[in-house]
All heavy atoms as TSV, in Angstrom:
chain	resi	resn	atom	element	x	y	z
A	1	MET	N	N	-27.062	99.244	25.630
A	1	MET	CA	C	-26.824	98.237	26.651
A	1	MET	C	C	-26.492	98.952	27.965
A	1	MET	O	O	-25.683	99.857	27.982
A	1	MET	CB	C	-25.688	97.335	26.210
A	1	MET	CG	C	-25.350	96.251	27.183
A	1	MET	SD	S	-26.639	95.049	27.457
A	1	MET	CE	C	-26.292	93.871	26.218
A	2	ILE	N	N	-27.089	98.502	29.023
A	2	ILE	CA	C	-26.844	99.082	30.340
A	2	ILE	C	C	-25.583	98.445	30.917
A	2	ILE	O	O	-25.479	97.219	30.998
A	2	ILE	CB	C	-28.053	98.835	31.266
A	2	ILE	CG1	C	-29.302	99.487	30.687
A	2	ILE	CG2	C	-27.773	99.379	32.654
A	2	ILE	CD1	C	-30.568	99.123	31.417
A	3	LYS	N	N	-24.643	99.285	31.329
A	3	LYS	CA	C	-23.367	98.762	31.824
A	3	LYS	C	C	-23.305	98.687	33.344
A	3	LYS	O	O	-22.534	97.911	33.881
A	3	LYS	CB	C	-22.232	99.621	31.301
A	3	LYS	CG	C	-22.139	99.552	29.804
A	3	LYS	CD	C	-20.911	100.206	29.295
A	3	LYS	CE	C	-20.999	100.234	27.790
A	3	LYS	NZ	N	-19.929	99.660	27.105
A	4	ASN	N	N	-24.105	99.486	34.035
A	4	ASN	CA	C	-24.077	99.491	35.497
A	4	ASN	C	C	-24.858	98.292	36.030
A	4	ASN	O	O	-26.049	98.132	35.760
A	4	ASN	CB	C	-24.678	100.792	36.021
A	4	ASN	CG	C	-24.495	100.960	37.498
A	4	ASN	OD1	O	-24.249	100.006	38.224
A	4	ASN	ND2	N	-24.614	102.188	37.954
A	5	LYS	N	N	-24.183	97.464	36.818
A	5	LYS	CA	C	-24.827	96.238	37.301
A	5	LYS	C	C	-25.933	96.527	38.308
A	5	LYS	O	O	-26.884	95.772	38.413
A	5	LYS	CB	C	-23.789	95.283	37.879
A	5	LYS	CG	C	-23.067	95.807	39.094
A	5	LYS	CD	C	-22.039	94.819	39.568
A	5	LYS	CE	C	-21.285	95.355	40.767
A	5	LYS	NZ	N	-20.294	94.413	41.229
A	6	TRP	N	N	-25.837	97.630	39.056
A	6	TRP	CA	C	-26.874	97.970	40.026
A	6	TRP	C	C	-28.149	98.436	39.329
A	6	TRP	O	O	-29.258	98.169	39.797
A	6	TRP	CB	C	-26.370	99.009	41.017
A	6	TRP	CG	C	-25.396	98.419	41.973
A	6	TRP	CD1	C	-24.042	98.512	41.914
A	6	TRP	CD2	C	-25.698	97.593	43.094
A	6	TRP	NE1	N	-23.480	97.794	42.951
A	6	TRP	CE2	C	-24.474	97.230	43.690
A	6	TRP	CE3	C	-26.879	97.132	43.656
A	6	TRP	CZ2	C	-24.413	96.422	44.812
A	6	TRP	CZ3	C	-26.816	96.332	44.789
A	6	TRP	CH2	C	-25.592	95.985	45.339
A	7	VAL	N	N	-28.008	99.125	38.206
A	7	VAL	CA	C	-29.180	99.543	37.440
A	7	VAL	C	C	-29.861	98.317	36.838
A	7	VAL	O	O	-31.094	98.197	36.868
A	7	VAL	CB	C	-28.783	100.555	36.343
A	7	VAL	CG1	C	-29.957	100.870	35.432
A	7	VAL	CG2	C	-28.237	101.828	36.966
A	8	LYS	N	N	-29.090	97.392	36.322
A	8	LYS	CA	C	-29.647	96.141	35.786
A	8	LYS	C	C	-30.403	95.380	36.872
A	8	LYS	O	O	-31.510	94.883	36.644
A	8	LYS	CB	C	-28.538	95.249	35.245
A	8	LYS	CG	C	-27.920	95.693	33.973
A	8	LYS	CD	C	-26.873	94.683	33.558
A	8	LYS	CE	C	-26.060	95.121	32.392
A	8	LYS	NZ	N	-25.040	94.133	32.029
A	9	PHE	N	N	-29.790	95.277	38.038
A	9	PHE	CA	C	-30.401	94.559	39.152
A	9	PHE	C	C	-31.722	95.211	39.558
A	9	PHE	O	O	-32.741	94.535	39.722
A	9	PHE	CB	C	-29.426	94.521	40.334
A	9	PHE	CG	C	-30.005	93.951	41.587
A	9	PHE	CD1	C	-30.214	92.589	41.702
A	9	PHE	CD2	C	-30.345	94.762	42.651
A	9	PHE	CE1	C	-30.742	92.043	42.859
A	9	PHE	CE2	C	-30.868	94.230	43.804
A	9	PHE	CZ	C	-31.069	92.876	43.912
A	10	THR	N	N	-31.714	96.542	39.688
A	10	THR	CA	C	-32.926	97.258	40.106
A	10	THR	C	C	-34.037	97.116	39.068
A	10	THR	O	O	-35.194	96.864	39.425
A	10	THR	CB	C	-32.604	98.744	40.324
A	10	THR	OG1	O	-31.552	98.849	41.277
A	10	THR	CG2	C	-33.813	99.507	40.822
A	11	LEU	N	N	-33.696	97.275	37.796
A	11	LEU	CA	C	-34.698	97.100	36.752
A	11	LEU	C	C	-35.248	95.678	36.727
A	11	LEU	O	O	-36.450	95.469	36.528
A	11	LEU	CB	C	-34.108	97.450	35.387
A	11	LEU	CG	C	-33.930	98.930	35.095
A	11	LEU	CD1	C	-33.190	99.119	33.787
A	11	LEU	CD2	C	-35.265	99.624	35.072
A	12	PHE	N	N	-34.395	94.704	36.933
A	12	PHE	CA	C	-34.838	93.312	36.960
A	12	PHE	C	C	-35.845	93.090	38.080
A	12	PHE	O	O	-36.905	92.490	37.867
A	12	PHE	CB	C	-33.634	92.385	37.129
A	12	PHE	CG	C	-33.996	90.940	37.180
A	12	PHE	CD1	C	-34.283	90.245	36.020
A	12	PHE	CD2	C	-34.054	90.272	38.392
A	12	PHE	CE1	C	-34.635	88.905	36.065
A	12	PHE	CE2	C	-34.396	88.939	38.453
A	12	PHE	CZ	C	-34.694	88.252	37.278
A	13	VAL	N	N	-35.526	93.578	39.274
A	13	VAL	CA	C	-36.430	93.384	40.415
A	13	VAL	C	C	-37.763	94.090	40.170
A	13	VAL	O	O	-38.831	93.509	40.402
A	13	VAL	CB	C	-35.772	93.870	41.723
A	13	VAL	CG1	C	-36.763	93.896	42.865
A	13	VAL	CG2	C	-34.578	92.998	42.077
A	14	LEU	N	N	-37.731	95.316	39.680
A	14	LEU	CA	C	-38.973	96.055	39.446
A	14	LEU	C	C	-39.827	95.407	38.352
A	14	LEU	O	O	-41.043	95.265	38.511
A	14	LEU	CB	C	-38.659	97.505	39.076
A	14	LEU	CG	C	-38.091	98.363	40.191
A	14	LEU	CD1	C	-37.700	99.735	39.649
A	14	LEU	CD2	C	-39.080	98.499	41.327
A	15	LEU	N	N	-39.195	95.022	37.254
A	15	LEU	CA	C	-39.951	94.413	36.162
A	15	LEU	C	C	-40.496	93.037	36.531
A	15	LEU	O	O	-41.643	92.708	36.187
A	15	LEU	CB	C	-39.089	94.319	34.907
A	15	LEU	CG	C	-38.799	95.658	34.224
A	15	LEU	CD1	C	-37.798	95.471	33.097
A	15	LEU	CD2	C	-40.079	96.285	33.722
A	16	MET	N	N	-39.717	92.239	37.216
A	16	MET	CA	C	-40.209	90.916	37.616
A	16	MET	C	C	-41.356	91.027	38.618
A	16	MET	O	O	-42.317	90.261	38.546
A	16	MET	CB	C	-39.076	90.077	38.201
A	16	MET	CG	C	-38.111	89.574	37.154
A	16	MET	SD	S	-38.904	88.654	35.810
A	16	MET	CE	C	-39.597	87.287	36.687
A	17	THR	N	N	-41.271	91.977	39.534
A	17	THR	CA	C	-42.372	92.183	40.481
A	17	THR	C	C	-43.626	92.639	39.735
A	17	THR	O	O	-44.728	92.157	40.010
A	17	THR	CB	C	-41.972	93.213	41.546
A	17	THR	OG1	O	-40.782	92.771	42.202
A	17	THR	CG2	C	-43.067	93.386	42.578
A	18	GLY	N	N	-43.465	93.538	38.782
A	18	GLY	CA	C	-44.605	94.000	37.991
A	18	GLY	C	C	-45.243	92.894	37.176
A	18	GLY	O	O	-46.469	92.767	37.131
A	19	PHE	N	N	-44.403	92.080	36.520
A	19	PHE	CA	C	-44.950	90.967	35.738
A	19	PHE	C	C	-45.618	89.933	36.627
A	19	PHE	O	O	-46.608	89.315	36.240
A	19	PHE	CB	C	-43.865	90.314	34.890
A	19	PHE	CG	C	-43.523	91.080	33.654
A	19	PHE	CD1	C	-42.222	91.452	33.390
A	19	PHE	CD2	C	-44.507	91.439	32.751
A	19	PHE	CE1	C	-41.895	92.159	32.251
A	19	PHE	CE2	C	-44.205	92.151	31.601
A	19	PHE	CZ	C	-42.892	92.512	31.359
A	20	TRP	N	N	-45.088	89.715	37.815
A	20	TRP	CA	C	-45.697	88.767	38.755
A	20	TRP	C	C	-47.102	89.248	39.145
A	20	TRP	O	O	-48.059	88.469	39.147
A	20	TRP	CB	C	-44.814	88.645	39.990
A	20	TRP	CG	C	-45.178	87.557	40.942
A	20	TRP	CD1	C	-46.398	87.310	41.499
A	20	TRP	CD2	C	-44.298	86.571	41.477
A	20	TRP	NE1	N	-46.329	86.250	42.350
A	20	TRP	CE2	C	-45.047	85.774	42.356
A	20	TRP	CE3	C	-42.956	86.312	41.314
A	20	TRP	CZ2	C	-44.489	84.729	43.057
A	20	TRP	CZ3	C	-42.413	85.264	42.017
A	20	TRP	CH2	C	-43.173	84.482	42.868
A	21	ILE	N	N	-47.232	90.536	39.456
A	21	ILE	CA	C	-48.535	91.091	39.836
A	21	ILE	C	C	-49.504	91.000	38.654
A	21	ILE	O	O	-50.676	90.631	38.823
A	21	ILE	CB	C	-48.383	92.537	40.322
A	21	ILE	CG1	C	-47.612	92.555	41.647
A	21	ILE	CG2	C	-49.736	93.211	40.485
A	21	ILE	CD1	C	-47.214	93.933	42.106
A	22	LEU	N	N	-49.023	91.330	37.461
A	22	LEU	CA	C	-49.863	91.232	36.268
A	22	LEU	C	C	-50.324	89.794	36.043
A	22	LEU	O	O	-51.491	89.537	35.720
A	22	LEU	CB	C	-49.101	91.744	35.053
A	22	LEU	CG	C	-49.853	91.735	33.731
A	22	LEU	CD1	C	-51.050	92.675	33.786
A	22	LEU	CD2	C	-48.909	92.128	32.608
A	23	TYR	N	N	-49.422	88.833	36.215
A	23	TYR	CA	C	-49.795	87.429	36.068
A	23	TYR	C	C	-50.855	87.032	37.087
A	23	TYR	O	O	-51.826	86.343	36.758
A	23	TYR	CB	C	-48.560	86.533	36.221
A	23	TYR	CG	C	-48.918	85.080	36.338
A	23	TYR	CD1	C	-49.318	84.359	35.229
A	23	TYR	CD2	C	-48.917	84.440	37.574
A	23	TYR	CE1	C	-49.683	83.028	35.337
A	23	TYR	CE2	C	-49.275	83.119	37.695
A	23	TYR	CZ	C	-49.658	82.416	36.578
A	23	TYR	OH	O	-50.029	81.106	36.696
A	24	GLU	N	N	-50.682	87.459	38.335
A	24	GLU	CA	C	-51.669	87.127	39.378
A	24	GLU	C	C	-53.040	87.707	39.046
A	24	GLU	O	O	-54.062	87.051	39.255
A	24	GLU	CB	C	-51.193	87.656	40.731
A	24	GLU	CG	C	-50.020	86.913	41.301
A	24	GLU	CD	C	-50.422	85.603	41.930
A	24	GLU	OE1	O	-51.558	85.481	42.414
A	24	GLU	OE2	O	-49.578	84.694	41.931
A	25	MET	N	N	-53.058	88.927	38.522
A	25	MET	CA	C	-54.329	89.551	38.162
A	25	MET	C	C	-55.013	88.795	37.022
A	25	MET	O	O	-56.221	88.546	37.070
A	25	MET	CB	C	-54.097	91.003	37.760
A	25	MET	CG	C	-53.657	91.892	38.876
A	25	MET	SD	S	-53.132	93.485	38.277
A	25	MET	CE	C	-54.627	94.400	38.493
A	26	MET	N	N	-54.244	88.439	36.013
A	26	MET	CA	C	-54.812	87.710	34.890
A	26	MET	C	C	-55.252	86.312	35.297
A	26	MET	O	O	-56.283	85.814	34.829
A	26	MET	CB	C	-53.799	87.646	33.751
A	26	MET	CG	C	-53.554	88.983	33.104
A	26	MET	SD	S	-52.252	89.004	31.890
A	26	MET	CE	C	-52.658	87.641	30.854
A	27	HIS	N	N	-54.501	85.662	36.170
A	27	HIS	CA	C	-54.860	84.324	36.638
A	27	HIS	C	C	-56.177	84.364	37.406
A	27	HIS	O	O	-57.048	83.502	37.210
A	27	HIS	CB	C	-53.734	83.767	37.518
A	27	HIS	CG	C	-53.958	82.372	37.948
A	27	HIS	ND1	N	-54.494	82.065	39.176
A	27	HIS	CD2	C	-53.740	81.200	37.323
A	27	HIS	CE1	C	-54.587	80.751	39.289
A	27	HIS	NE2	N	-54.137	80.201	38.173
A	28	ALA	N	N	-56.329	85.355	38.281
A	28	ALA	CA	C	-57.569	85.475	39.043
A	28	ALA	C	C	-58.751	85.768	38.120
A	28	ALA	O	O	-59.841	85.223	38.297
A	28	ALA	CB	C	-57.435	86.577	40.087
A	29	ARG	N	N	-58.534	86.603	37.136
A	29	ARG	CA	C	-59.621	87.009	36.256
A	29	ARG	C	C	-60.051	85.909	35.285
A	29	ARG	O	O	-61.224	85.591	35.150
A	29	ARG	CB	C	-59.181	88.257	35.489
A	29	ARG	CG	C	-60.029	88.679	34.350
A	29	ARG	CD	C	-61.328	89.270	34.830
A	29	ARG	NE	N	-62.162	89.541	33.665
A	29	ARG	CZ	C	-62.941	90.559	33.564
A	29	ARG	NH1	N	-63.020	91.404	34.551
A	29	ARG	NH2	N	-63.663	90.733	32.507
A	30	PHE	N	N	-59.089	85.299	34.591
A	30	PHE	CA	C	-59.434	84.411	33.485
A	30	PHE	C	C	-59.518	82.938	33.869
A	30	PHE	O	O	-60.245	82.184	33.246
A	30	PHE	CB	C	-58.433	84.587	32.348
A	30	PHE	CG	C	-58.474	85.954	31.749
A	30	PHE	CD1	C	-57.390	86.801	31.840
A	30	PHE	CD2	C	-59.612	86.409	31.097
A	30	PHE	CE1	C	-57.432	88.070	31.295
A	30	PHE	CE2	C	-59.670	87.676	30.549
A	30	PHE	CZ	C	-58.576	88.512	30.647
A	31	PHE	N	N	-58.769	82.510	34.865
A	31	PHE	CA	C	-58.775	81.087	35.217
A	31	PHE	C	C	-59.627	80.790	36.442
A	31	PHE	O	O	-60.339	79.801	36.477
A	31	PHE	CB	C	-57.356	80.578	35.440
A	31	PHE	CG	C	-56.521	80.618	34.202
A	31	PHE	CD1	C	-55.459	81.478	34.094
A	31	PHE	CD2	C	-56.814	79.806	33.119
A	31	PHE	CE1	C	-54.694	81.535	32.950
A	31	PHE	CE2	C	-56.067	79.845	31.971
A	31	PHE	CZ	C	-54.994	80.714	31.878
A	32	LEU	N	N	-59.537	81.641	37.447
A	32	LEU	CA	C	-60.305	81.404	38.664
A	32	LEU	C	C	-61.676	82.072	38.643
A	32	LEU	O	O	-62.531	81.732	39.457
A	32	LEU	CB	C	-59.513	81.907	39.881
A	32	LEU	CG	C	-58.162	81.256	40.116
A	32	LEU	CD1	C	-57.476	81.892	41.302
A	32	LEU	CD2	C	-58.306	79.761	40.325
A	33	HIS	N	N	-61.877	83.037	37.746
A	33	HIS	CA	C	-63.130	83.786	37.637
A	33	HIS	C	C	-63.525	84.383	38.985
A	33	HIS	O	O	-64.661	84.292	39.424
A	33	HIS	CB	C	-64.255	82.906	37.096
A	33	HIS	CG	C	-63.950	82.329	35.765
A	33	HIS	ND1	N	-63.895	83.087	34.618
A	33	HIS	CD2	C	-63.633	81.069	35.386
A	33	HIS	CE1	C	-63.584	82.322	33.602
A	33	HIS	NE2	N	-63.418	81.086	34.026
A	34	SER	N	N	-62.546	84.992	39.638
A	34	SER	CA	C	-62.787	85.643	40.920
A	34	SER	C	C	-62.098	86.998	40.909
A	34	SER	O	O	-61.191	87.232	40.109
A	34	SER	CB	C	-62.245	84.783	42.061
A	34	SER	OG	O	-60.837	84.685	41.967
A	35	PRO	N	N	-62.512	87.887	41.791
A	35	PRO	CA	C	-61.857	89.196	41.831
A	35	PRO	C	C	-60.434	89.078	42.386
A	35	PRO	O	O	-60.120	88.169	43.156
A	35	PRO	CB	C	-62.744	90.026	42.761
A	35	PRO	CG	C	-63.491	89.033	43.564
A	35	PRO	CD	C	-63.624	87.806	42.715
A	36	TYR	N	N	-59.605	90.008	41.984
A	36	TYR	CA	C	-58.217	90.033	42.433
A	36	TYR	C	C	-58.147	90.767	43.763
A	36	TYR	O	O	-58.666	91.878	43.892
A	36	TYR	CB	C	-57.353	90.742	41.384
A	36	TYR	CG	C	-55.926	90.934	41.797
A	36	TYR	CD1	C	-55.063	89.859	41.862
A	36	TYR	CD2	C	-55.439	92.184	42.116
A	36	TYR	CE1	C	-53.750	90.021	42.237
A	36	TYR	CE2	C	-54.136	92.360	42.484
A	36	TYR	CZ	C	-53.287	91.287	42.538
A	36	TYR	OH	O	-51.991	91.466	42.918
A	37	HIS	N	N	-57.531	90.150	44.752
A	37	HIS	CA	C	-57.366	90.765	46.067
A	37	HIS	C	C	-55.888	91.054	46.278
A	37	HIS	O	O	-55.066	90.144	46.270
A	37	HIS	CB	C	-57.873	89.836	47.172
A	37	HIS	CG	C	-59.328	89.547	47.060
A	37	HIS	ND1	N	-60.293	90.472	47.366
A	37	HIS	CD2	C	-59.992	88.445	46.659
A	37	HIS	CE1	C	-61.478	89.949	47.165
A	37	HIS	NE2	N	-61.327	88.709	46.723
A	38	PHE	N	N	-55.570	92.335	46.468
A	38	PHE	CA	C	-54.190	92.750	46.652
A	38	PHE	C	C	-53.803	92.608	48.110
A	38	PHE	O	O	-54.458	93.139	49.001
A	38	PHE	CB	C	-54.014	94.206	46.212
A	38	PHE	CG	C	-52.606	94.692	46.342
A	38	PHE	CD1	C	-51.690	94.398	45.362
A	38	PHE	CD2	C	-52.215	95.426	47.436
A	38	PHE	CE1	C	-50.385	94.842	45.474
A	38	PHE	CE2	C	-50.926	95.879	47.555
A	38	PHE	CZ	C	-50.002	95.585	46.568
A	39	VAL	N	N	-52.713	91.868	48.368
A	39	VAL	CA	C	-52.148	91.712	49.706
A	39	VAL	C	C	-50.671	92.053	49.582
A	39	VAL	O	O	-49.961	91.484	48.757
A	39	VAL	CB	C	-52.324	90.268	50.227
A	39	VAL	CG1	C	-51.701	90.112	51.596
A	39	VAL	CG2	C	-53.783	89.888	50.244
A	40	LEU	N	N	-50.194	92.996	50.370
A	40	LEU	CA	C	-48.828	93.499	50.240
A	40	LEU	C	C	-47.795	92.391	50.363
A	40	LEU	O	O	-46.885	92.288	49.535
A	40	LEU	CB	C	-48.557	94.582	51.284
A	40	LEU	CG	C	-47.161	95.201	51.227
A	40	LEU	CD1	C	-46.990	96.001	49.959
A	40	LEU	CD2	C	-46.914	96.050	52.441
A	41	ARG	N	N	-47.913	91.546	51.348
A	41	ARG	CA	C	-46.918	90.490	51.572
A	41	ARG	C	C	-46.882	89.500	50.421
A	41	ARG	O	O	-45.817	89.130	49.928
A	41	ARG	CB	C	-47.217	89.755	52.868
A	41	ARG	CG	C	-46.173	88.685	53.175
A	41	ARG	CD	C	-46.493	87.912	54.427
A	41	ARG	NE	N	-46.443	88.802	55.572
A	41	ARG	CZ	C	-47.071	88.562	56.714
A	41	ARG	NH1	N	-47.792	87.477	56.855
A	41	ARG	NH2	N	-46.990	89.406	57.706
A	42	ARG	N	N	-48.034	89.077	49.959
A	42	ARG	CA	C	-48.096	88.074	48.898
A	42	ARG	C	C	-47.822	88.656	47.518
A	42	ARG	O	O	-47.222	88.001	46.666
A	42	ARG	CB	C	-49.473	87.413	48.899
A	42	ARG	CG	C	-49.591	86.281	47.888
A	42	ARG	CD	C	-51.002	85.791	47.745
A	42	ARG	NE	N	-51.766	86.823	47.038
A	42	ARG	CZ	C	-53.061	87.008	47.184
A	42	ARG	NH1	N	-53.753	86.259	48.001
A	42	ARG	NH2	N	-53.689	87.939	46.515
A	43	ASP	N	N	-48.248	89.882	47.268
A	43	ASP	CA	C	-48.198	90.423	45.917
A	43	ASP	C	C	-47.015	91.342	45.642
A	43	ASP	O	O	-46.741	91.623	44.479
A	43	ASP	CB	C	-49.493	91.178	45.613
A	43	ASP	CG	C	-50.675	90.243	45.590
A	43	ASP	OD1	O	-50.492	89.083	45.204
A	43	ASP	OD2	O	-51.779	90.669	45.969
A	44	VAL	N	N	-46.316	91.811	46.657
A	44	VAL	CA	C	-45.161	92.676	46.421
A	44	VAL	C	C	-43.911	92.130	47.086
A	44	VAL	O	O	-42.868	91.977	46.436
A	44	VAL	CB	C	-45.431	94.119	46.897
A	44	VAL	CG1	C	-44.200	94.987	46.735
A	44	VAL	CG2	C	-46.588	94.724	46.127
A	45	LEU	N	N	-43.987	91.824	48.352
A	45	LEU	CA	C	-42.788	91.428	49.084
A	45	LEU	C	C	-42.262	90.058	48.664
A	45	LEU	O	O	-41.049	89.893	48.500
A	45	LEU	CB	C	-43.058	91.452	50.591
A	45	LEU	CG	C	-43.429	92.825	51.155
A	45	LEU	CD1	C	-43.687	92.725	52.644
A	45	LEU	CD2	C	-42.366	93.850	50.853
A	46	ALA	N	N	-43.122	89.099	48.477
A	46	ALA	CA	C	-42.666	87.762	48.068
A	46	ALA	C	C	-42.042	87.771	46.670
A	46	ALA	O	O	-40.927	87.272	46.498
A	46	ALA	CB	C	-43.821	86.764	48.150
A	47	PRO	N	N	-42.698	88.359	45.649
A	47	PRO	CA	C	-42.041	88.373	44.338
A	47	PRO	C	C	-40.785	89.233	44.313
A	47	PRO	O	O	-39.834	88.917	43.600
A	47	PRO	CB	C	-43.096	88.914	43.388
A	47	PRO	CG	C	-44.211	89.374	44.201
A	47	PRO	CD	C	-44.077	88.821	45.557
A	48	ALA	N	N	-40.762	90.317	45.085
A	48	ALA	CA	C	-39.553	91.148	45.126
A	48	ALA	C	C	-38.395	90.385	45.769
A	48	ALA	O	O	-37.248	90.509	45.321
A	48	ALA	CB	C	-39.828	92.439	45.884
A	49	ALA	N	N	-38.677	89.581	46.779
A	49	ALA	CA	C	-37.621	88.785	47.415
A	49	ALA	C	C	-37.092	87.719	46.456
A	49	ALA	O	O	-35.875	87.505	46.364
A	49	ALA	CB	C	-38.156	88.140	48.689
A	50	VAL	N	N	-37.986	87.065	45.737
A	50	VAL	CA	C	-37.552	86.056	44.765
A	50	VAL	C	C	-36.758	86.719	43.640
A	50	VAL	O	O	-35.698	86.227	43.240
A	50	VAL	CB	C	-38.775	85.288	44.199
A	50	VAL	CG1	C	-38.372	84.406	43.037
A	50	VAL	CG2	C	-39.434	84.477	45.300
A	51	ALA	N	N	-37.239	87.841	43.142
A	51	ALA	CA	C	-36.540	88.548	42.071
A	51	ALA	C	C	-35.186	89.069	42.549
A	51	ALA	O	O	-34.212	89.058	41.788
A	51	ALA	CB	C	-37.392	89.697	41.558
A	52	ALA	N	N	-35.090	89.516	43.803
A	52	ALA	CA	C	-33.813	89.993	44.334
A	52	ALA	C	C	-32.818	88.843	44.436
A	52	ALA	O	O	-31.632	89.016	44.119
A	52	ALA	CB	C	-34.022	90.645	45.694
A	53	ALA	N	N	-33.273	87.678	44.852
A	53	ALA	CA	C	-32.375	86.524	44.945
A	53	ALA	C	C	-31.886	86.093	43.560
A	53	ALA	O	O	-30.692	85.865	43.354
A	53	ALA	CB	C	-33.084	85.363	45.646
A	54	VAL	N	N	-32.792	86.017	42.612
A	54	VAL	CA	C	-32.407	85.626	41.250
A	54	VAL	C	C	-31.556	86.717	40.608
A	54	VAL	O	O	-30.558	86.431	39.936
A	54	VAL	CB	C	-33.659	85.330	40.399
A	54	VAL	CG1	C	-33.292	85.098	38.950
A	54	VAL	CG2	C	-34.389	84.116	40.958
A	55	GLY	N	N	-31.912	87.974	40.826
A	55	GLY	CA	C	-31.139	89.088	40.287
A	55	GLY	C	C	-29.742	89.143	40.855
A	55	GLY	O	O	-28.778	89.468	40.147
A	56	TYR	N	N	-29.604	88.807	42.125
A	56	TYR	CA	C	-28.277	88.755	42.722
A	56	TYR	C	C	-27.424	87.690	42.023
A	56	TYR	O	O	-26.267	87.947	41.695
A	56	TYR	CB	C	-28.382	88.450	44.218
A	56	TYR	CG	C	-27.023	88.189	44.842
A	56	TYR	CD1	C	-26.174	89.239	45.142
A	56	TYR	CD2	C	-26.587	86.894	45.085
A	56	TYR	CE1	C	-24.921	89.012	45.692
A	56	TYR	CE2	C	-25.343	86.649	45.620
A	56	TYR	CZ	C	-24.521	87.709	45.932
A	56	TYR	OH	O	-23.274	87.488	46.457
A	57	LEU	N	N	-28.001	86.534	41.804
A	57	LEU	CA	C	-27.256	85.472	41.144
A	57	LEU	C	C	-26.910	85.830	39.690
A	57	LEU	O	O	-25.860	85.449	39.191
A	57	LEU	CB	C	-28.056	84.168	41.174
A	57	LEU	CG	C	-28.259	83.552	42.548
A	57	LEU	CD1	C	-29.181	82.359	42.448
A	57	LEU	CD2	C	-26.940	83.180	43.173
A	58	MET	N	N	-27.801	86.580	39.038
A	58	MET	CA	C	-27.564	86.894	37.627
A	58	MET	C	C	-26.660	88.100	37.420
A	58	MET	O	O	-25.856	88.112	36.483
A	58	MET	CB	C	-28.904	87.134	36.935
A	58	MET	CG	C	-29.733	85.895	36.765
A	58	MET	SD	S	-31.361	86.213	36.069
A	58	MET	CE	C	-30.945	86.953	34.518
A	59	TYR	N	N	-26.802	89.146	38.248
A	59	TYR	CA	C	-26.133	90.403	37.960
A	59	TYR	C	C	-25.073	90.831	38.970
A	59	TYR	O	O	-24.133	91.522	38.589
A	59	TYR	CB	C	-27.172	91.525	37.844
A	59	TYR	CG	C	-28.155	91.290	36.726
A	59	TYR	CD1	C	-29.482	91.004	36.979
A	59	TYR	CD2	C	-27.734	91.331	35.412
A	59	TYR	CE1	C	-30.372	90.784	35.953
A	59	TYR	CE2	C	-28.610	91.100	34.361
A	59	TYR	CZ	C	-29.926	90.834	34.653
A	59	TYR	OH	O	-30.806	90.598	33.631
A	60	LEU	N	N	-25.219	90.497	40.223
A	60	LEU	CA	C	-24.307	91.052	41.226
A	60	LEU	C	C	-23.201	90.092	41.650
A	60	LEU	O	O	-22.173	90.530	42.166
A	60	LEU	CB	C	-25.097	91.494	42.462
A	60	LEU	CG	C	-26.104	92.605	42.216
A	60	LEU	CD1	C	-26.820	92.939	43.508
A	60	LEU	CD2	C	-25.448	93.830	41.622
A	61	ARG	N	N	-23.393	88.805	41.479
A	61	ARG	CA	C	-22.386	87.842	41.886
A	61	ARG	C	C	-21.216	87.870	40.906
A	61	ARG	O	O	-21.396	88.015	39.712
A	61	ARG	CB	C	-22.999	86.444	41.926
A	61	ARG	CG	C	-22.097	85.420	42.552
A	61	ARG	CD	C	-22.808	84.126	42.655
A	61	ARG	NE	N	-23.081	83.627	41.303
A	61	ARG	CZ	C	-23.349	82.378	41.024
A	61	ARG	NH1	N	-23.444	81.503	41.983
A	61	ARG	NH2	N	-23.580	82.006	39.793
A	62	LYS	N	N	-20.026	87.746	41.419
A	62	LYS	CA	C	-18.852	87.794	40.555
A	62	LYS	C	C	-18.536	86.454	39.963
A	62	LYS	O	O	-18.722	85.438	40.471
A	62	LYS	CB	C	-17.657	88.282	41.347
A	62	LYS	CG	C	-17.844	89.696	41.795
A	62	LYS	CD	C	-16.607	90.227	42.457
A	62	LYS	CE	C	-16.918	91.641	42.908
A	62	LYS	NZ	N	-15.830	92.462	43.080
C-alpha cells in the first residue's frame, strides 16, 4: 500500500490520463471508424485537469 499521498495523487493523474487517451483511441477506431487525431489540449491537458481535480478531492483534501 502506498502511504505517501503525493505519490498516490501523481499516479492517479497519470493513470487516468493514460486511460482517457486509450479510451479515445478505441472509441475512434471501433465506434466512429475514423482515424485517431491527437490534439494536446483535448487529449492530455483536459483529462489531466479533470484527474487533478478528482485526485485532489480523493487524496489531498483533509
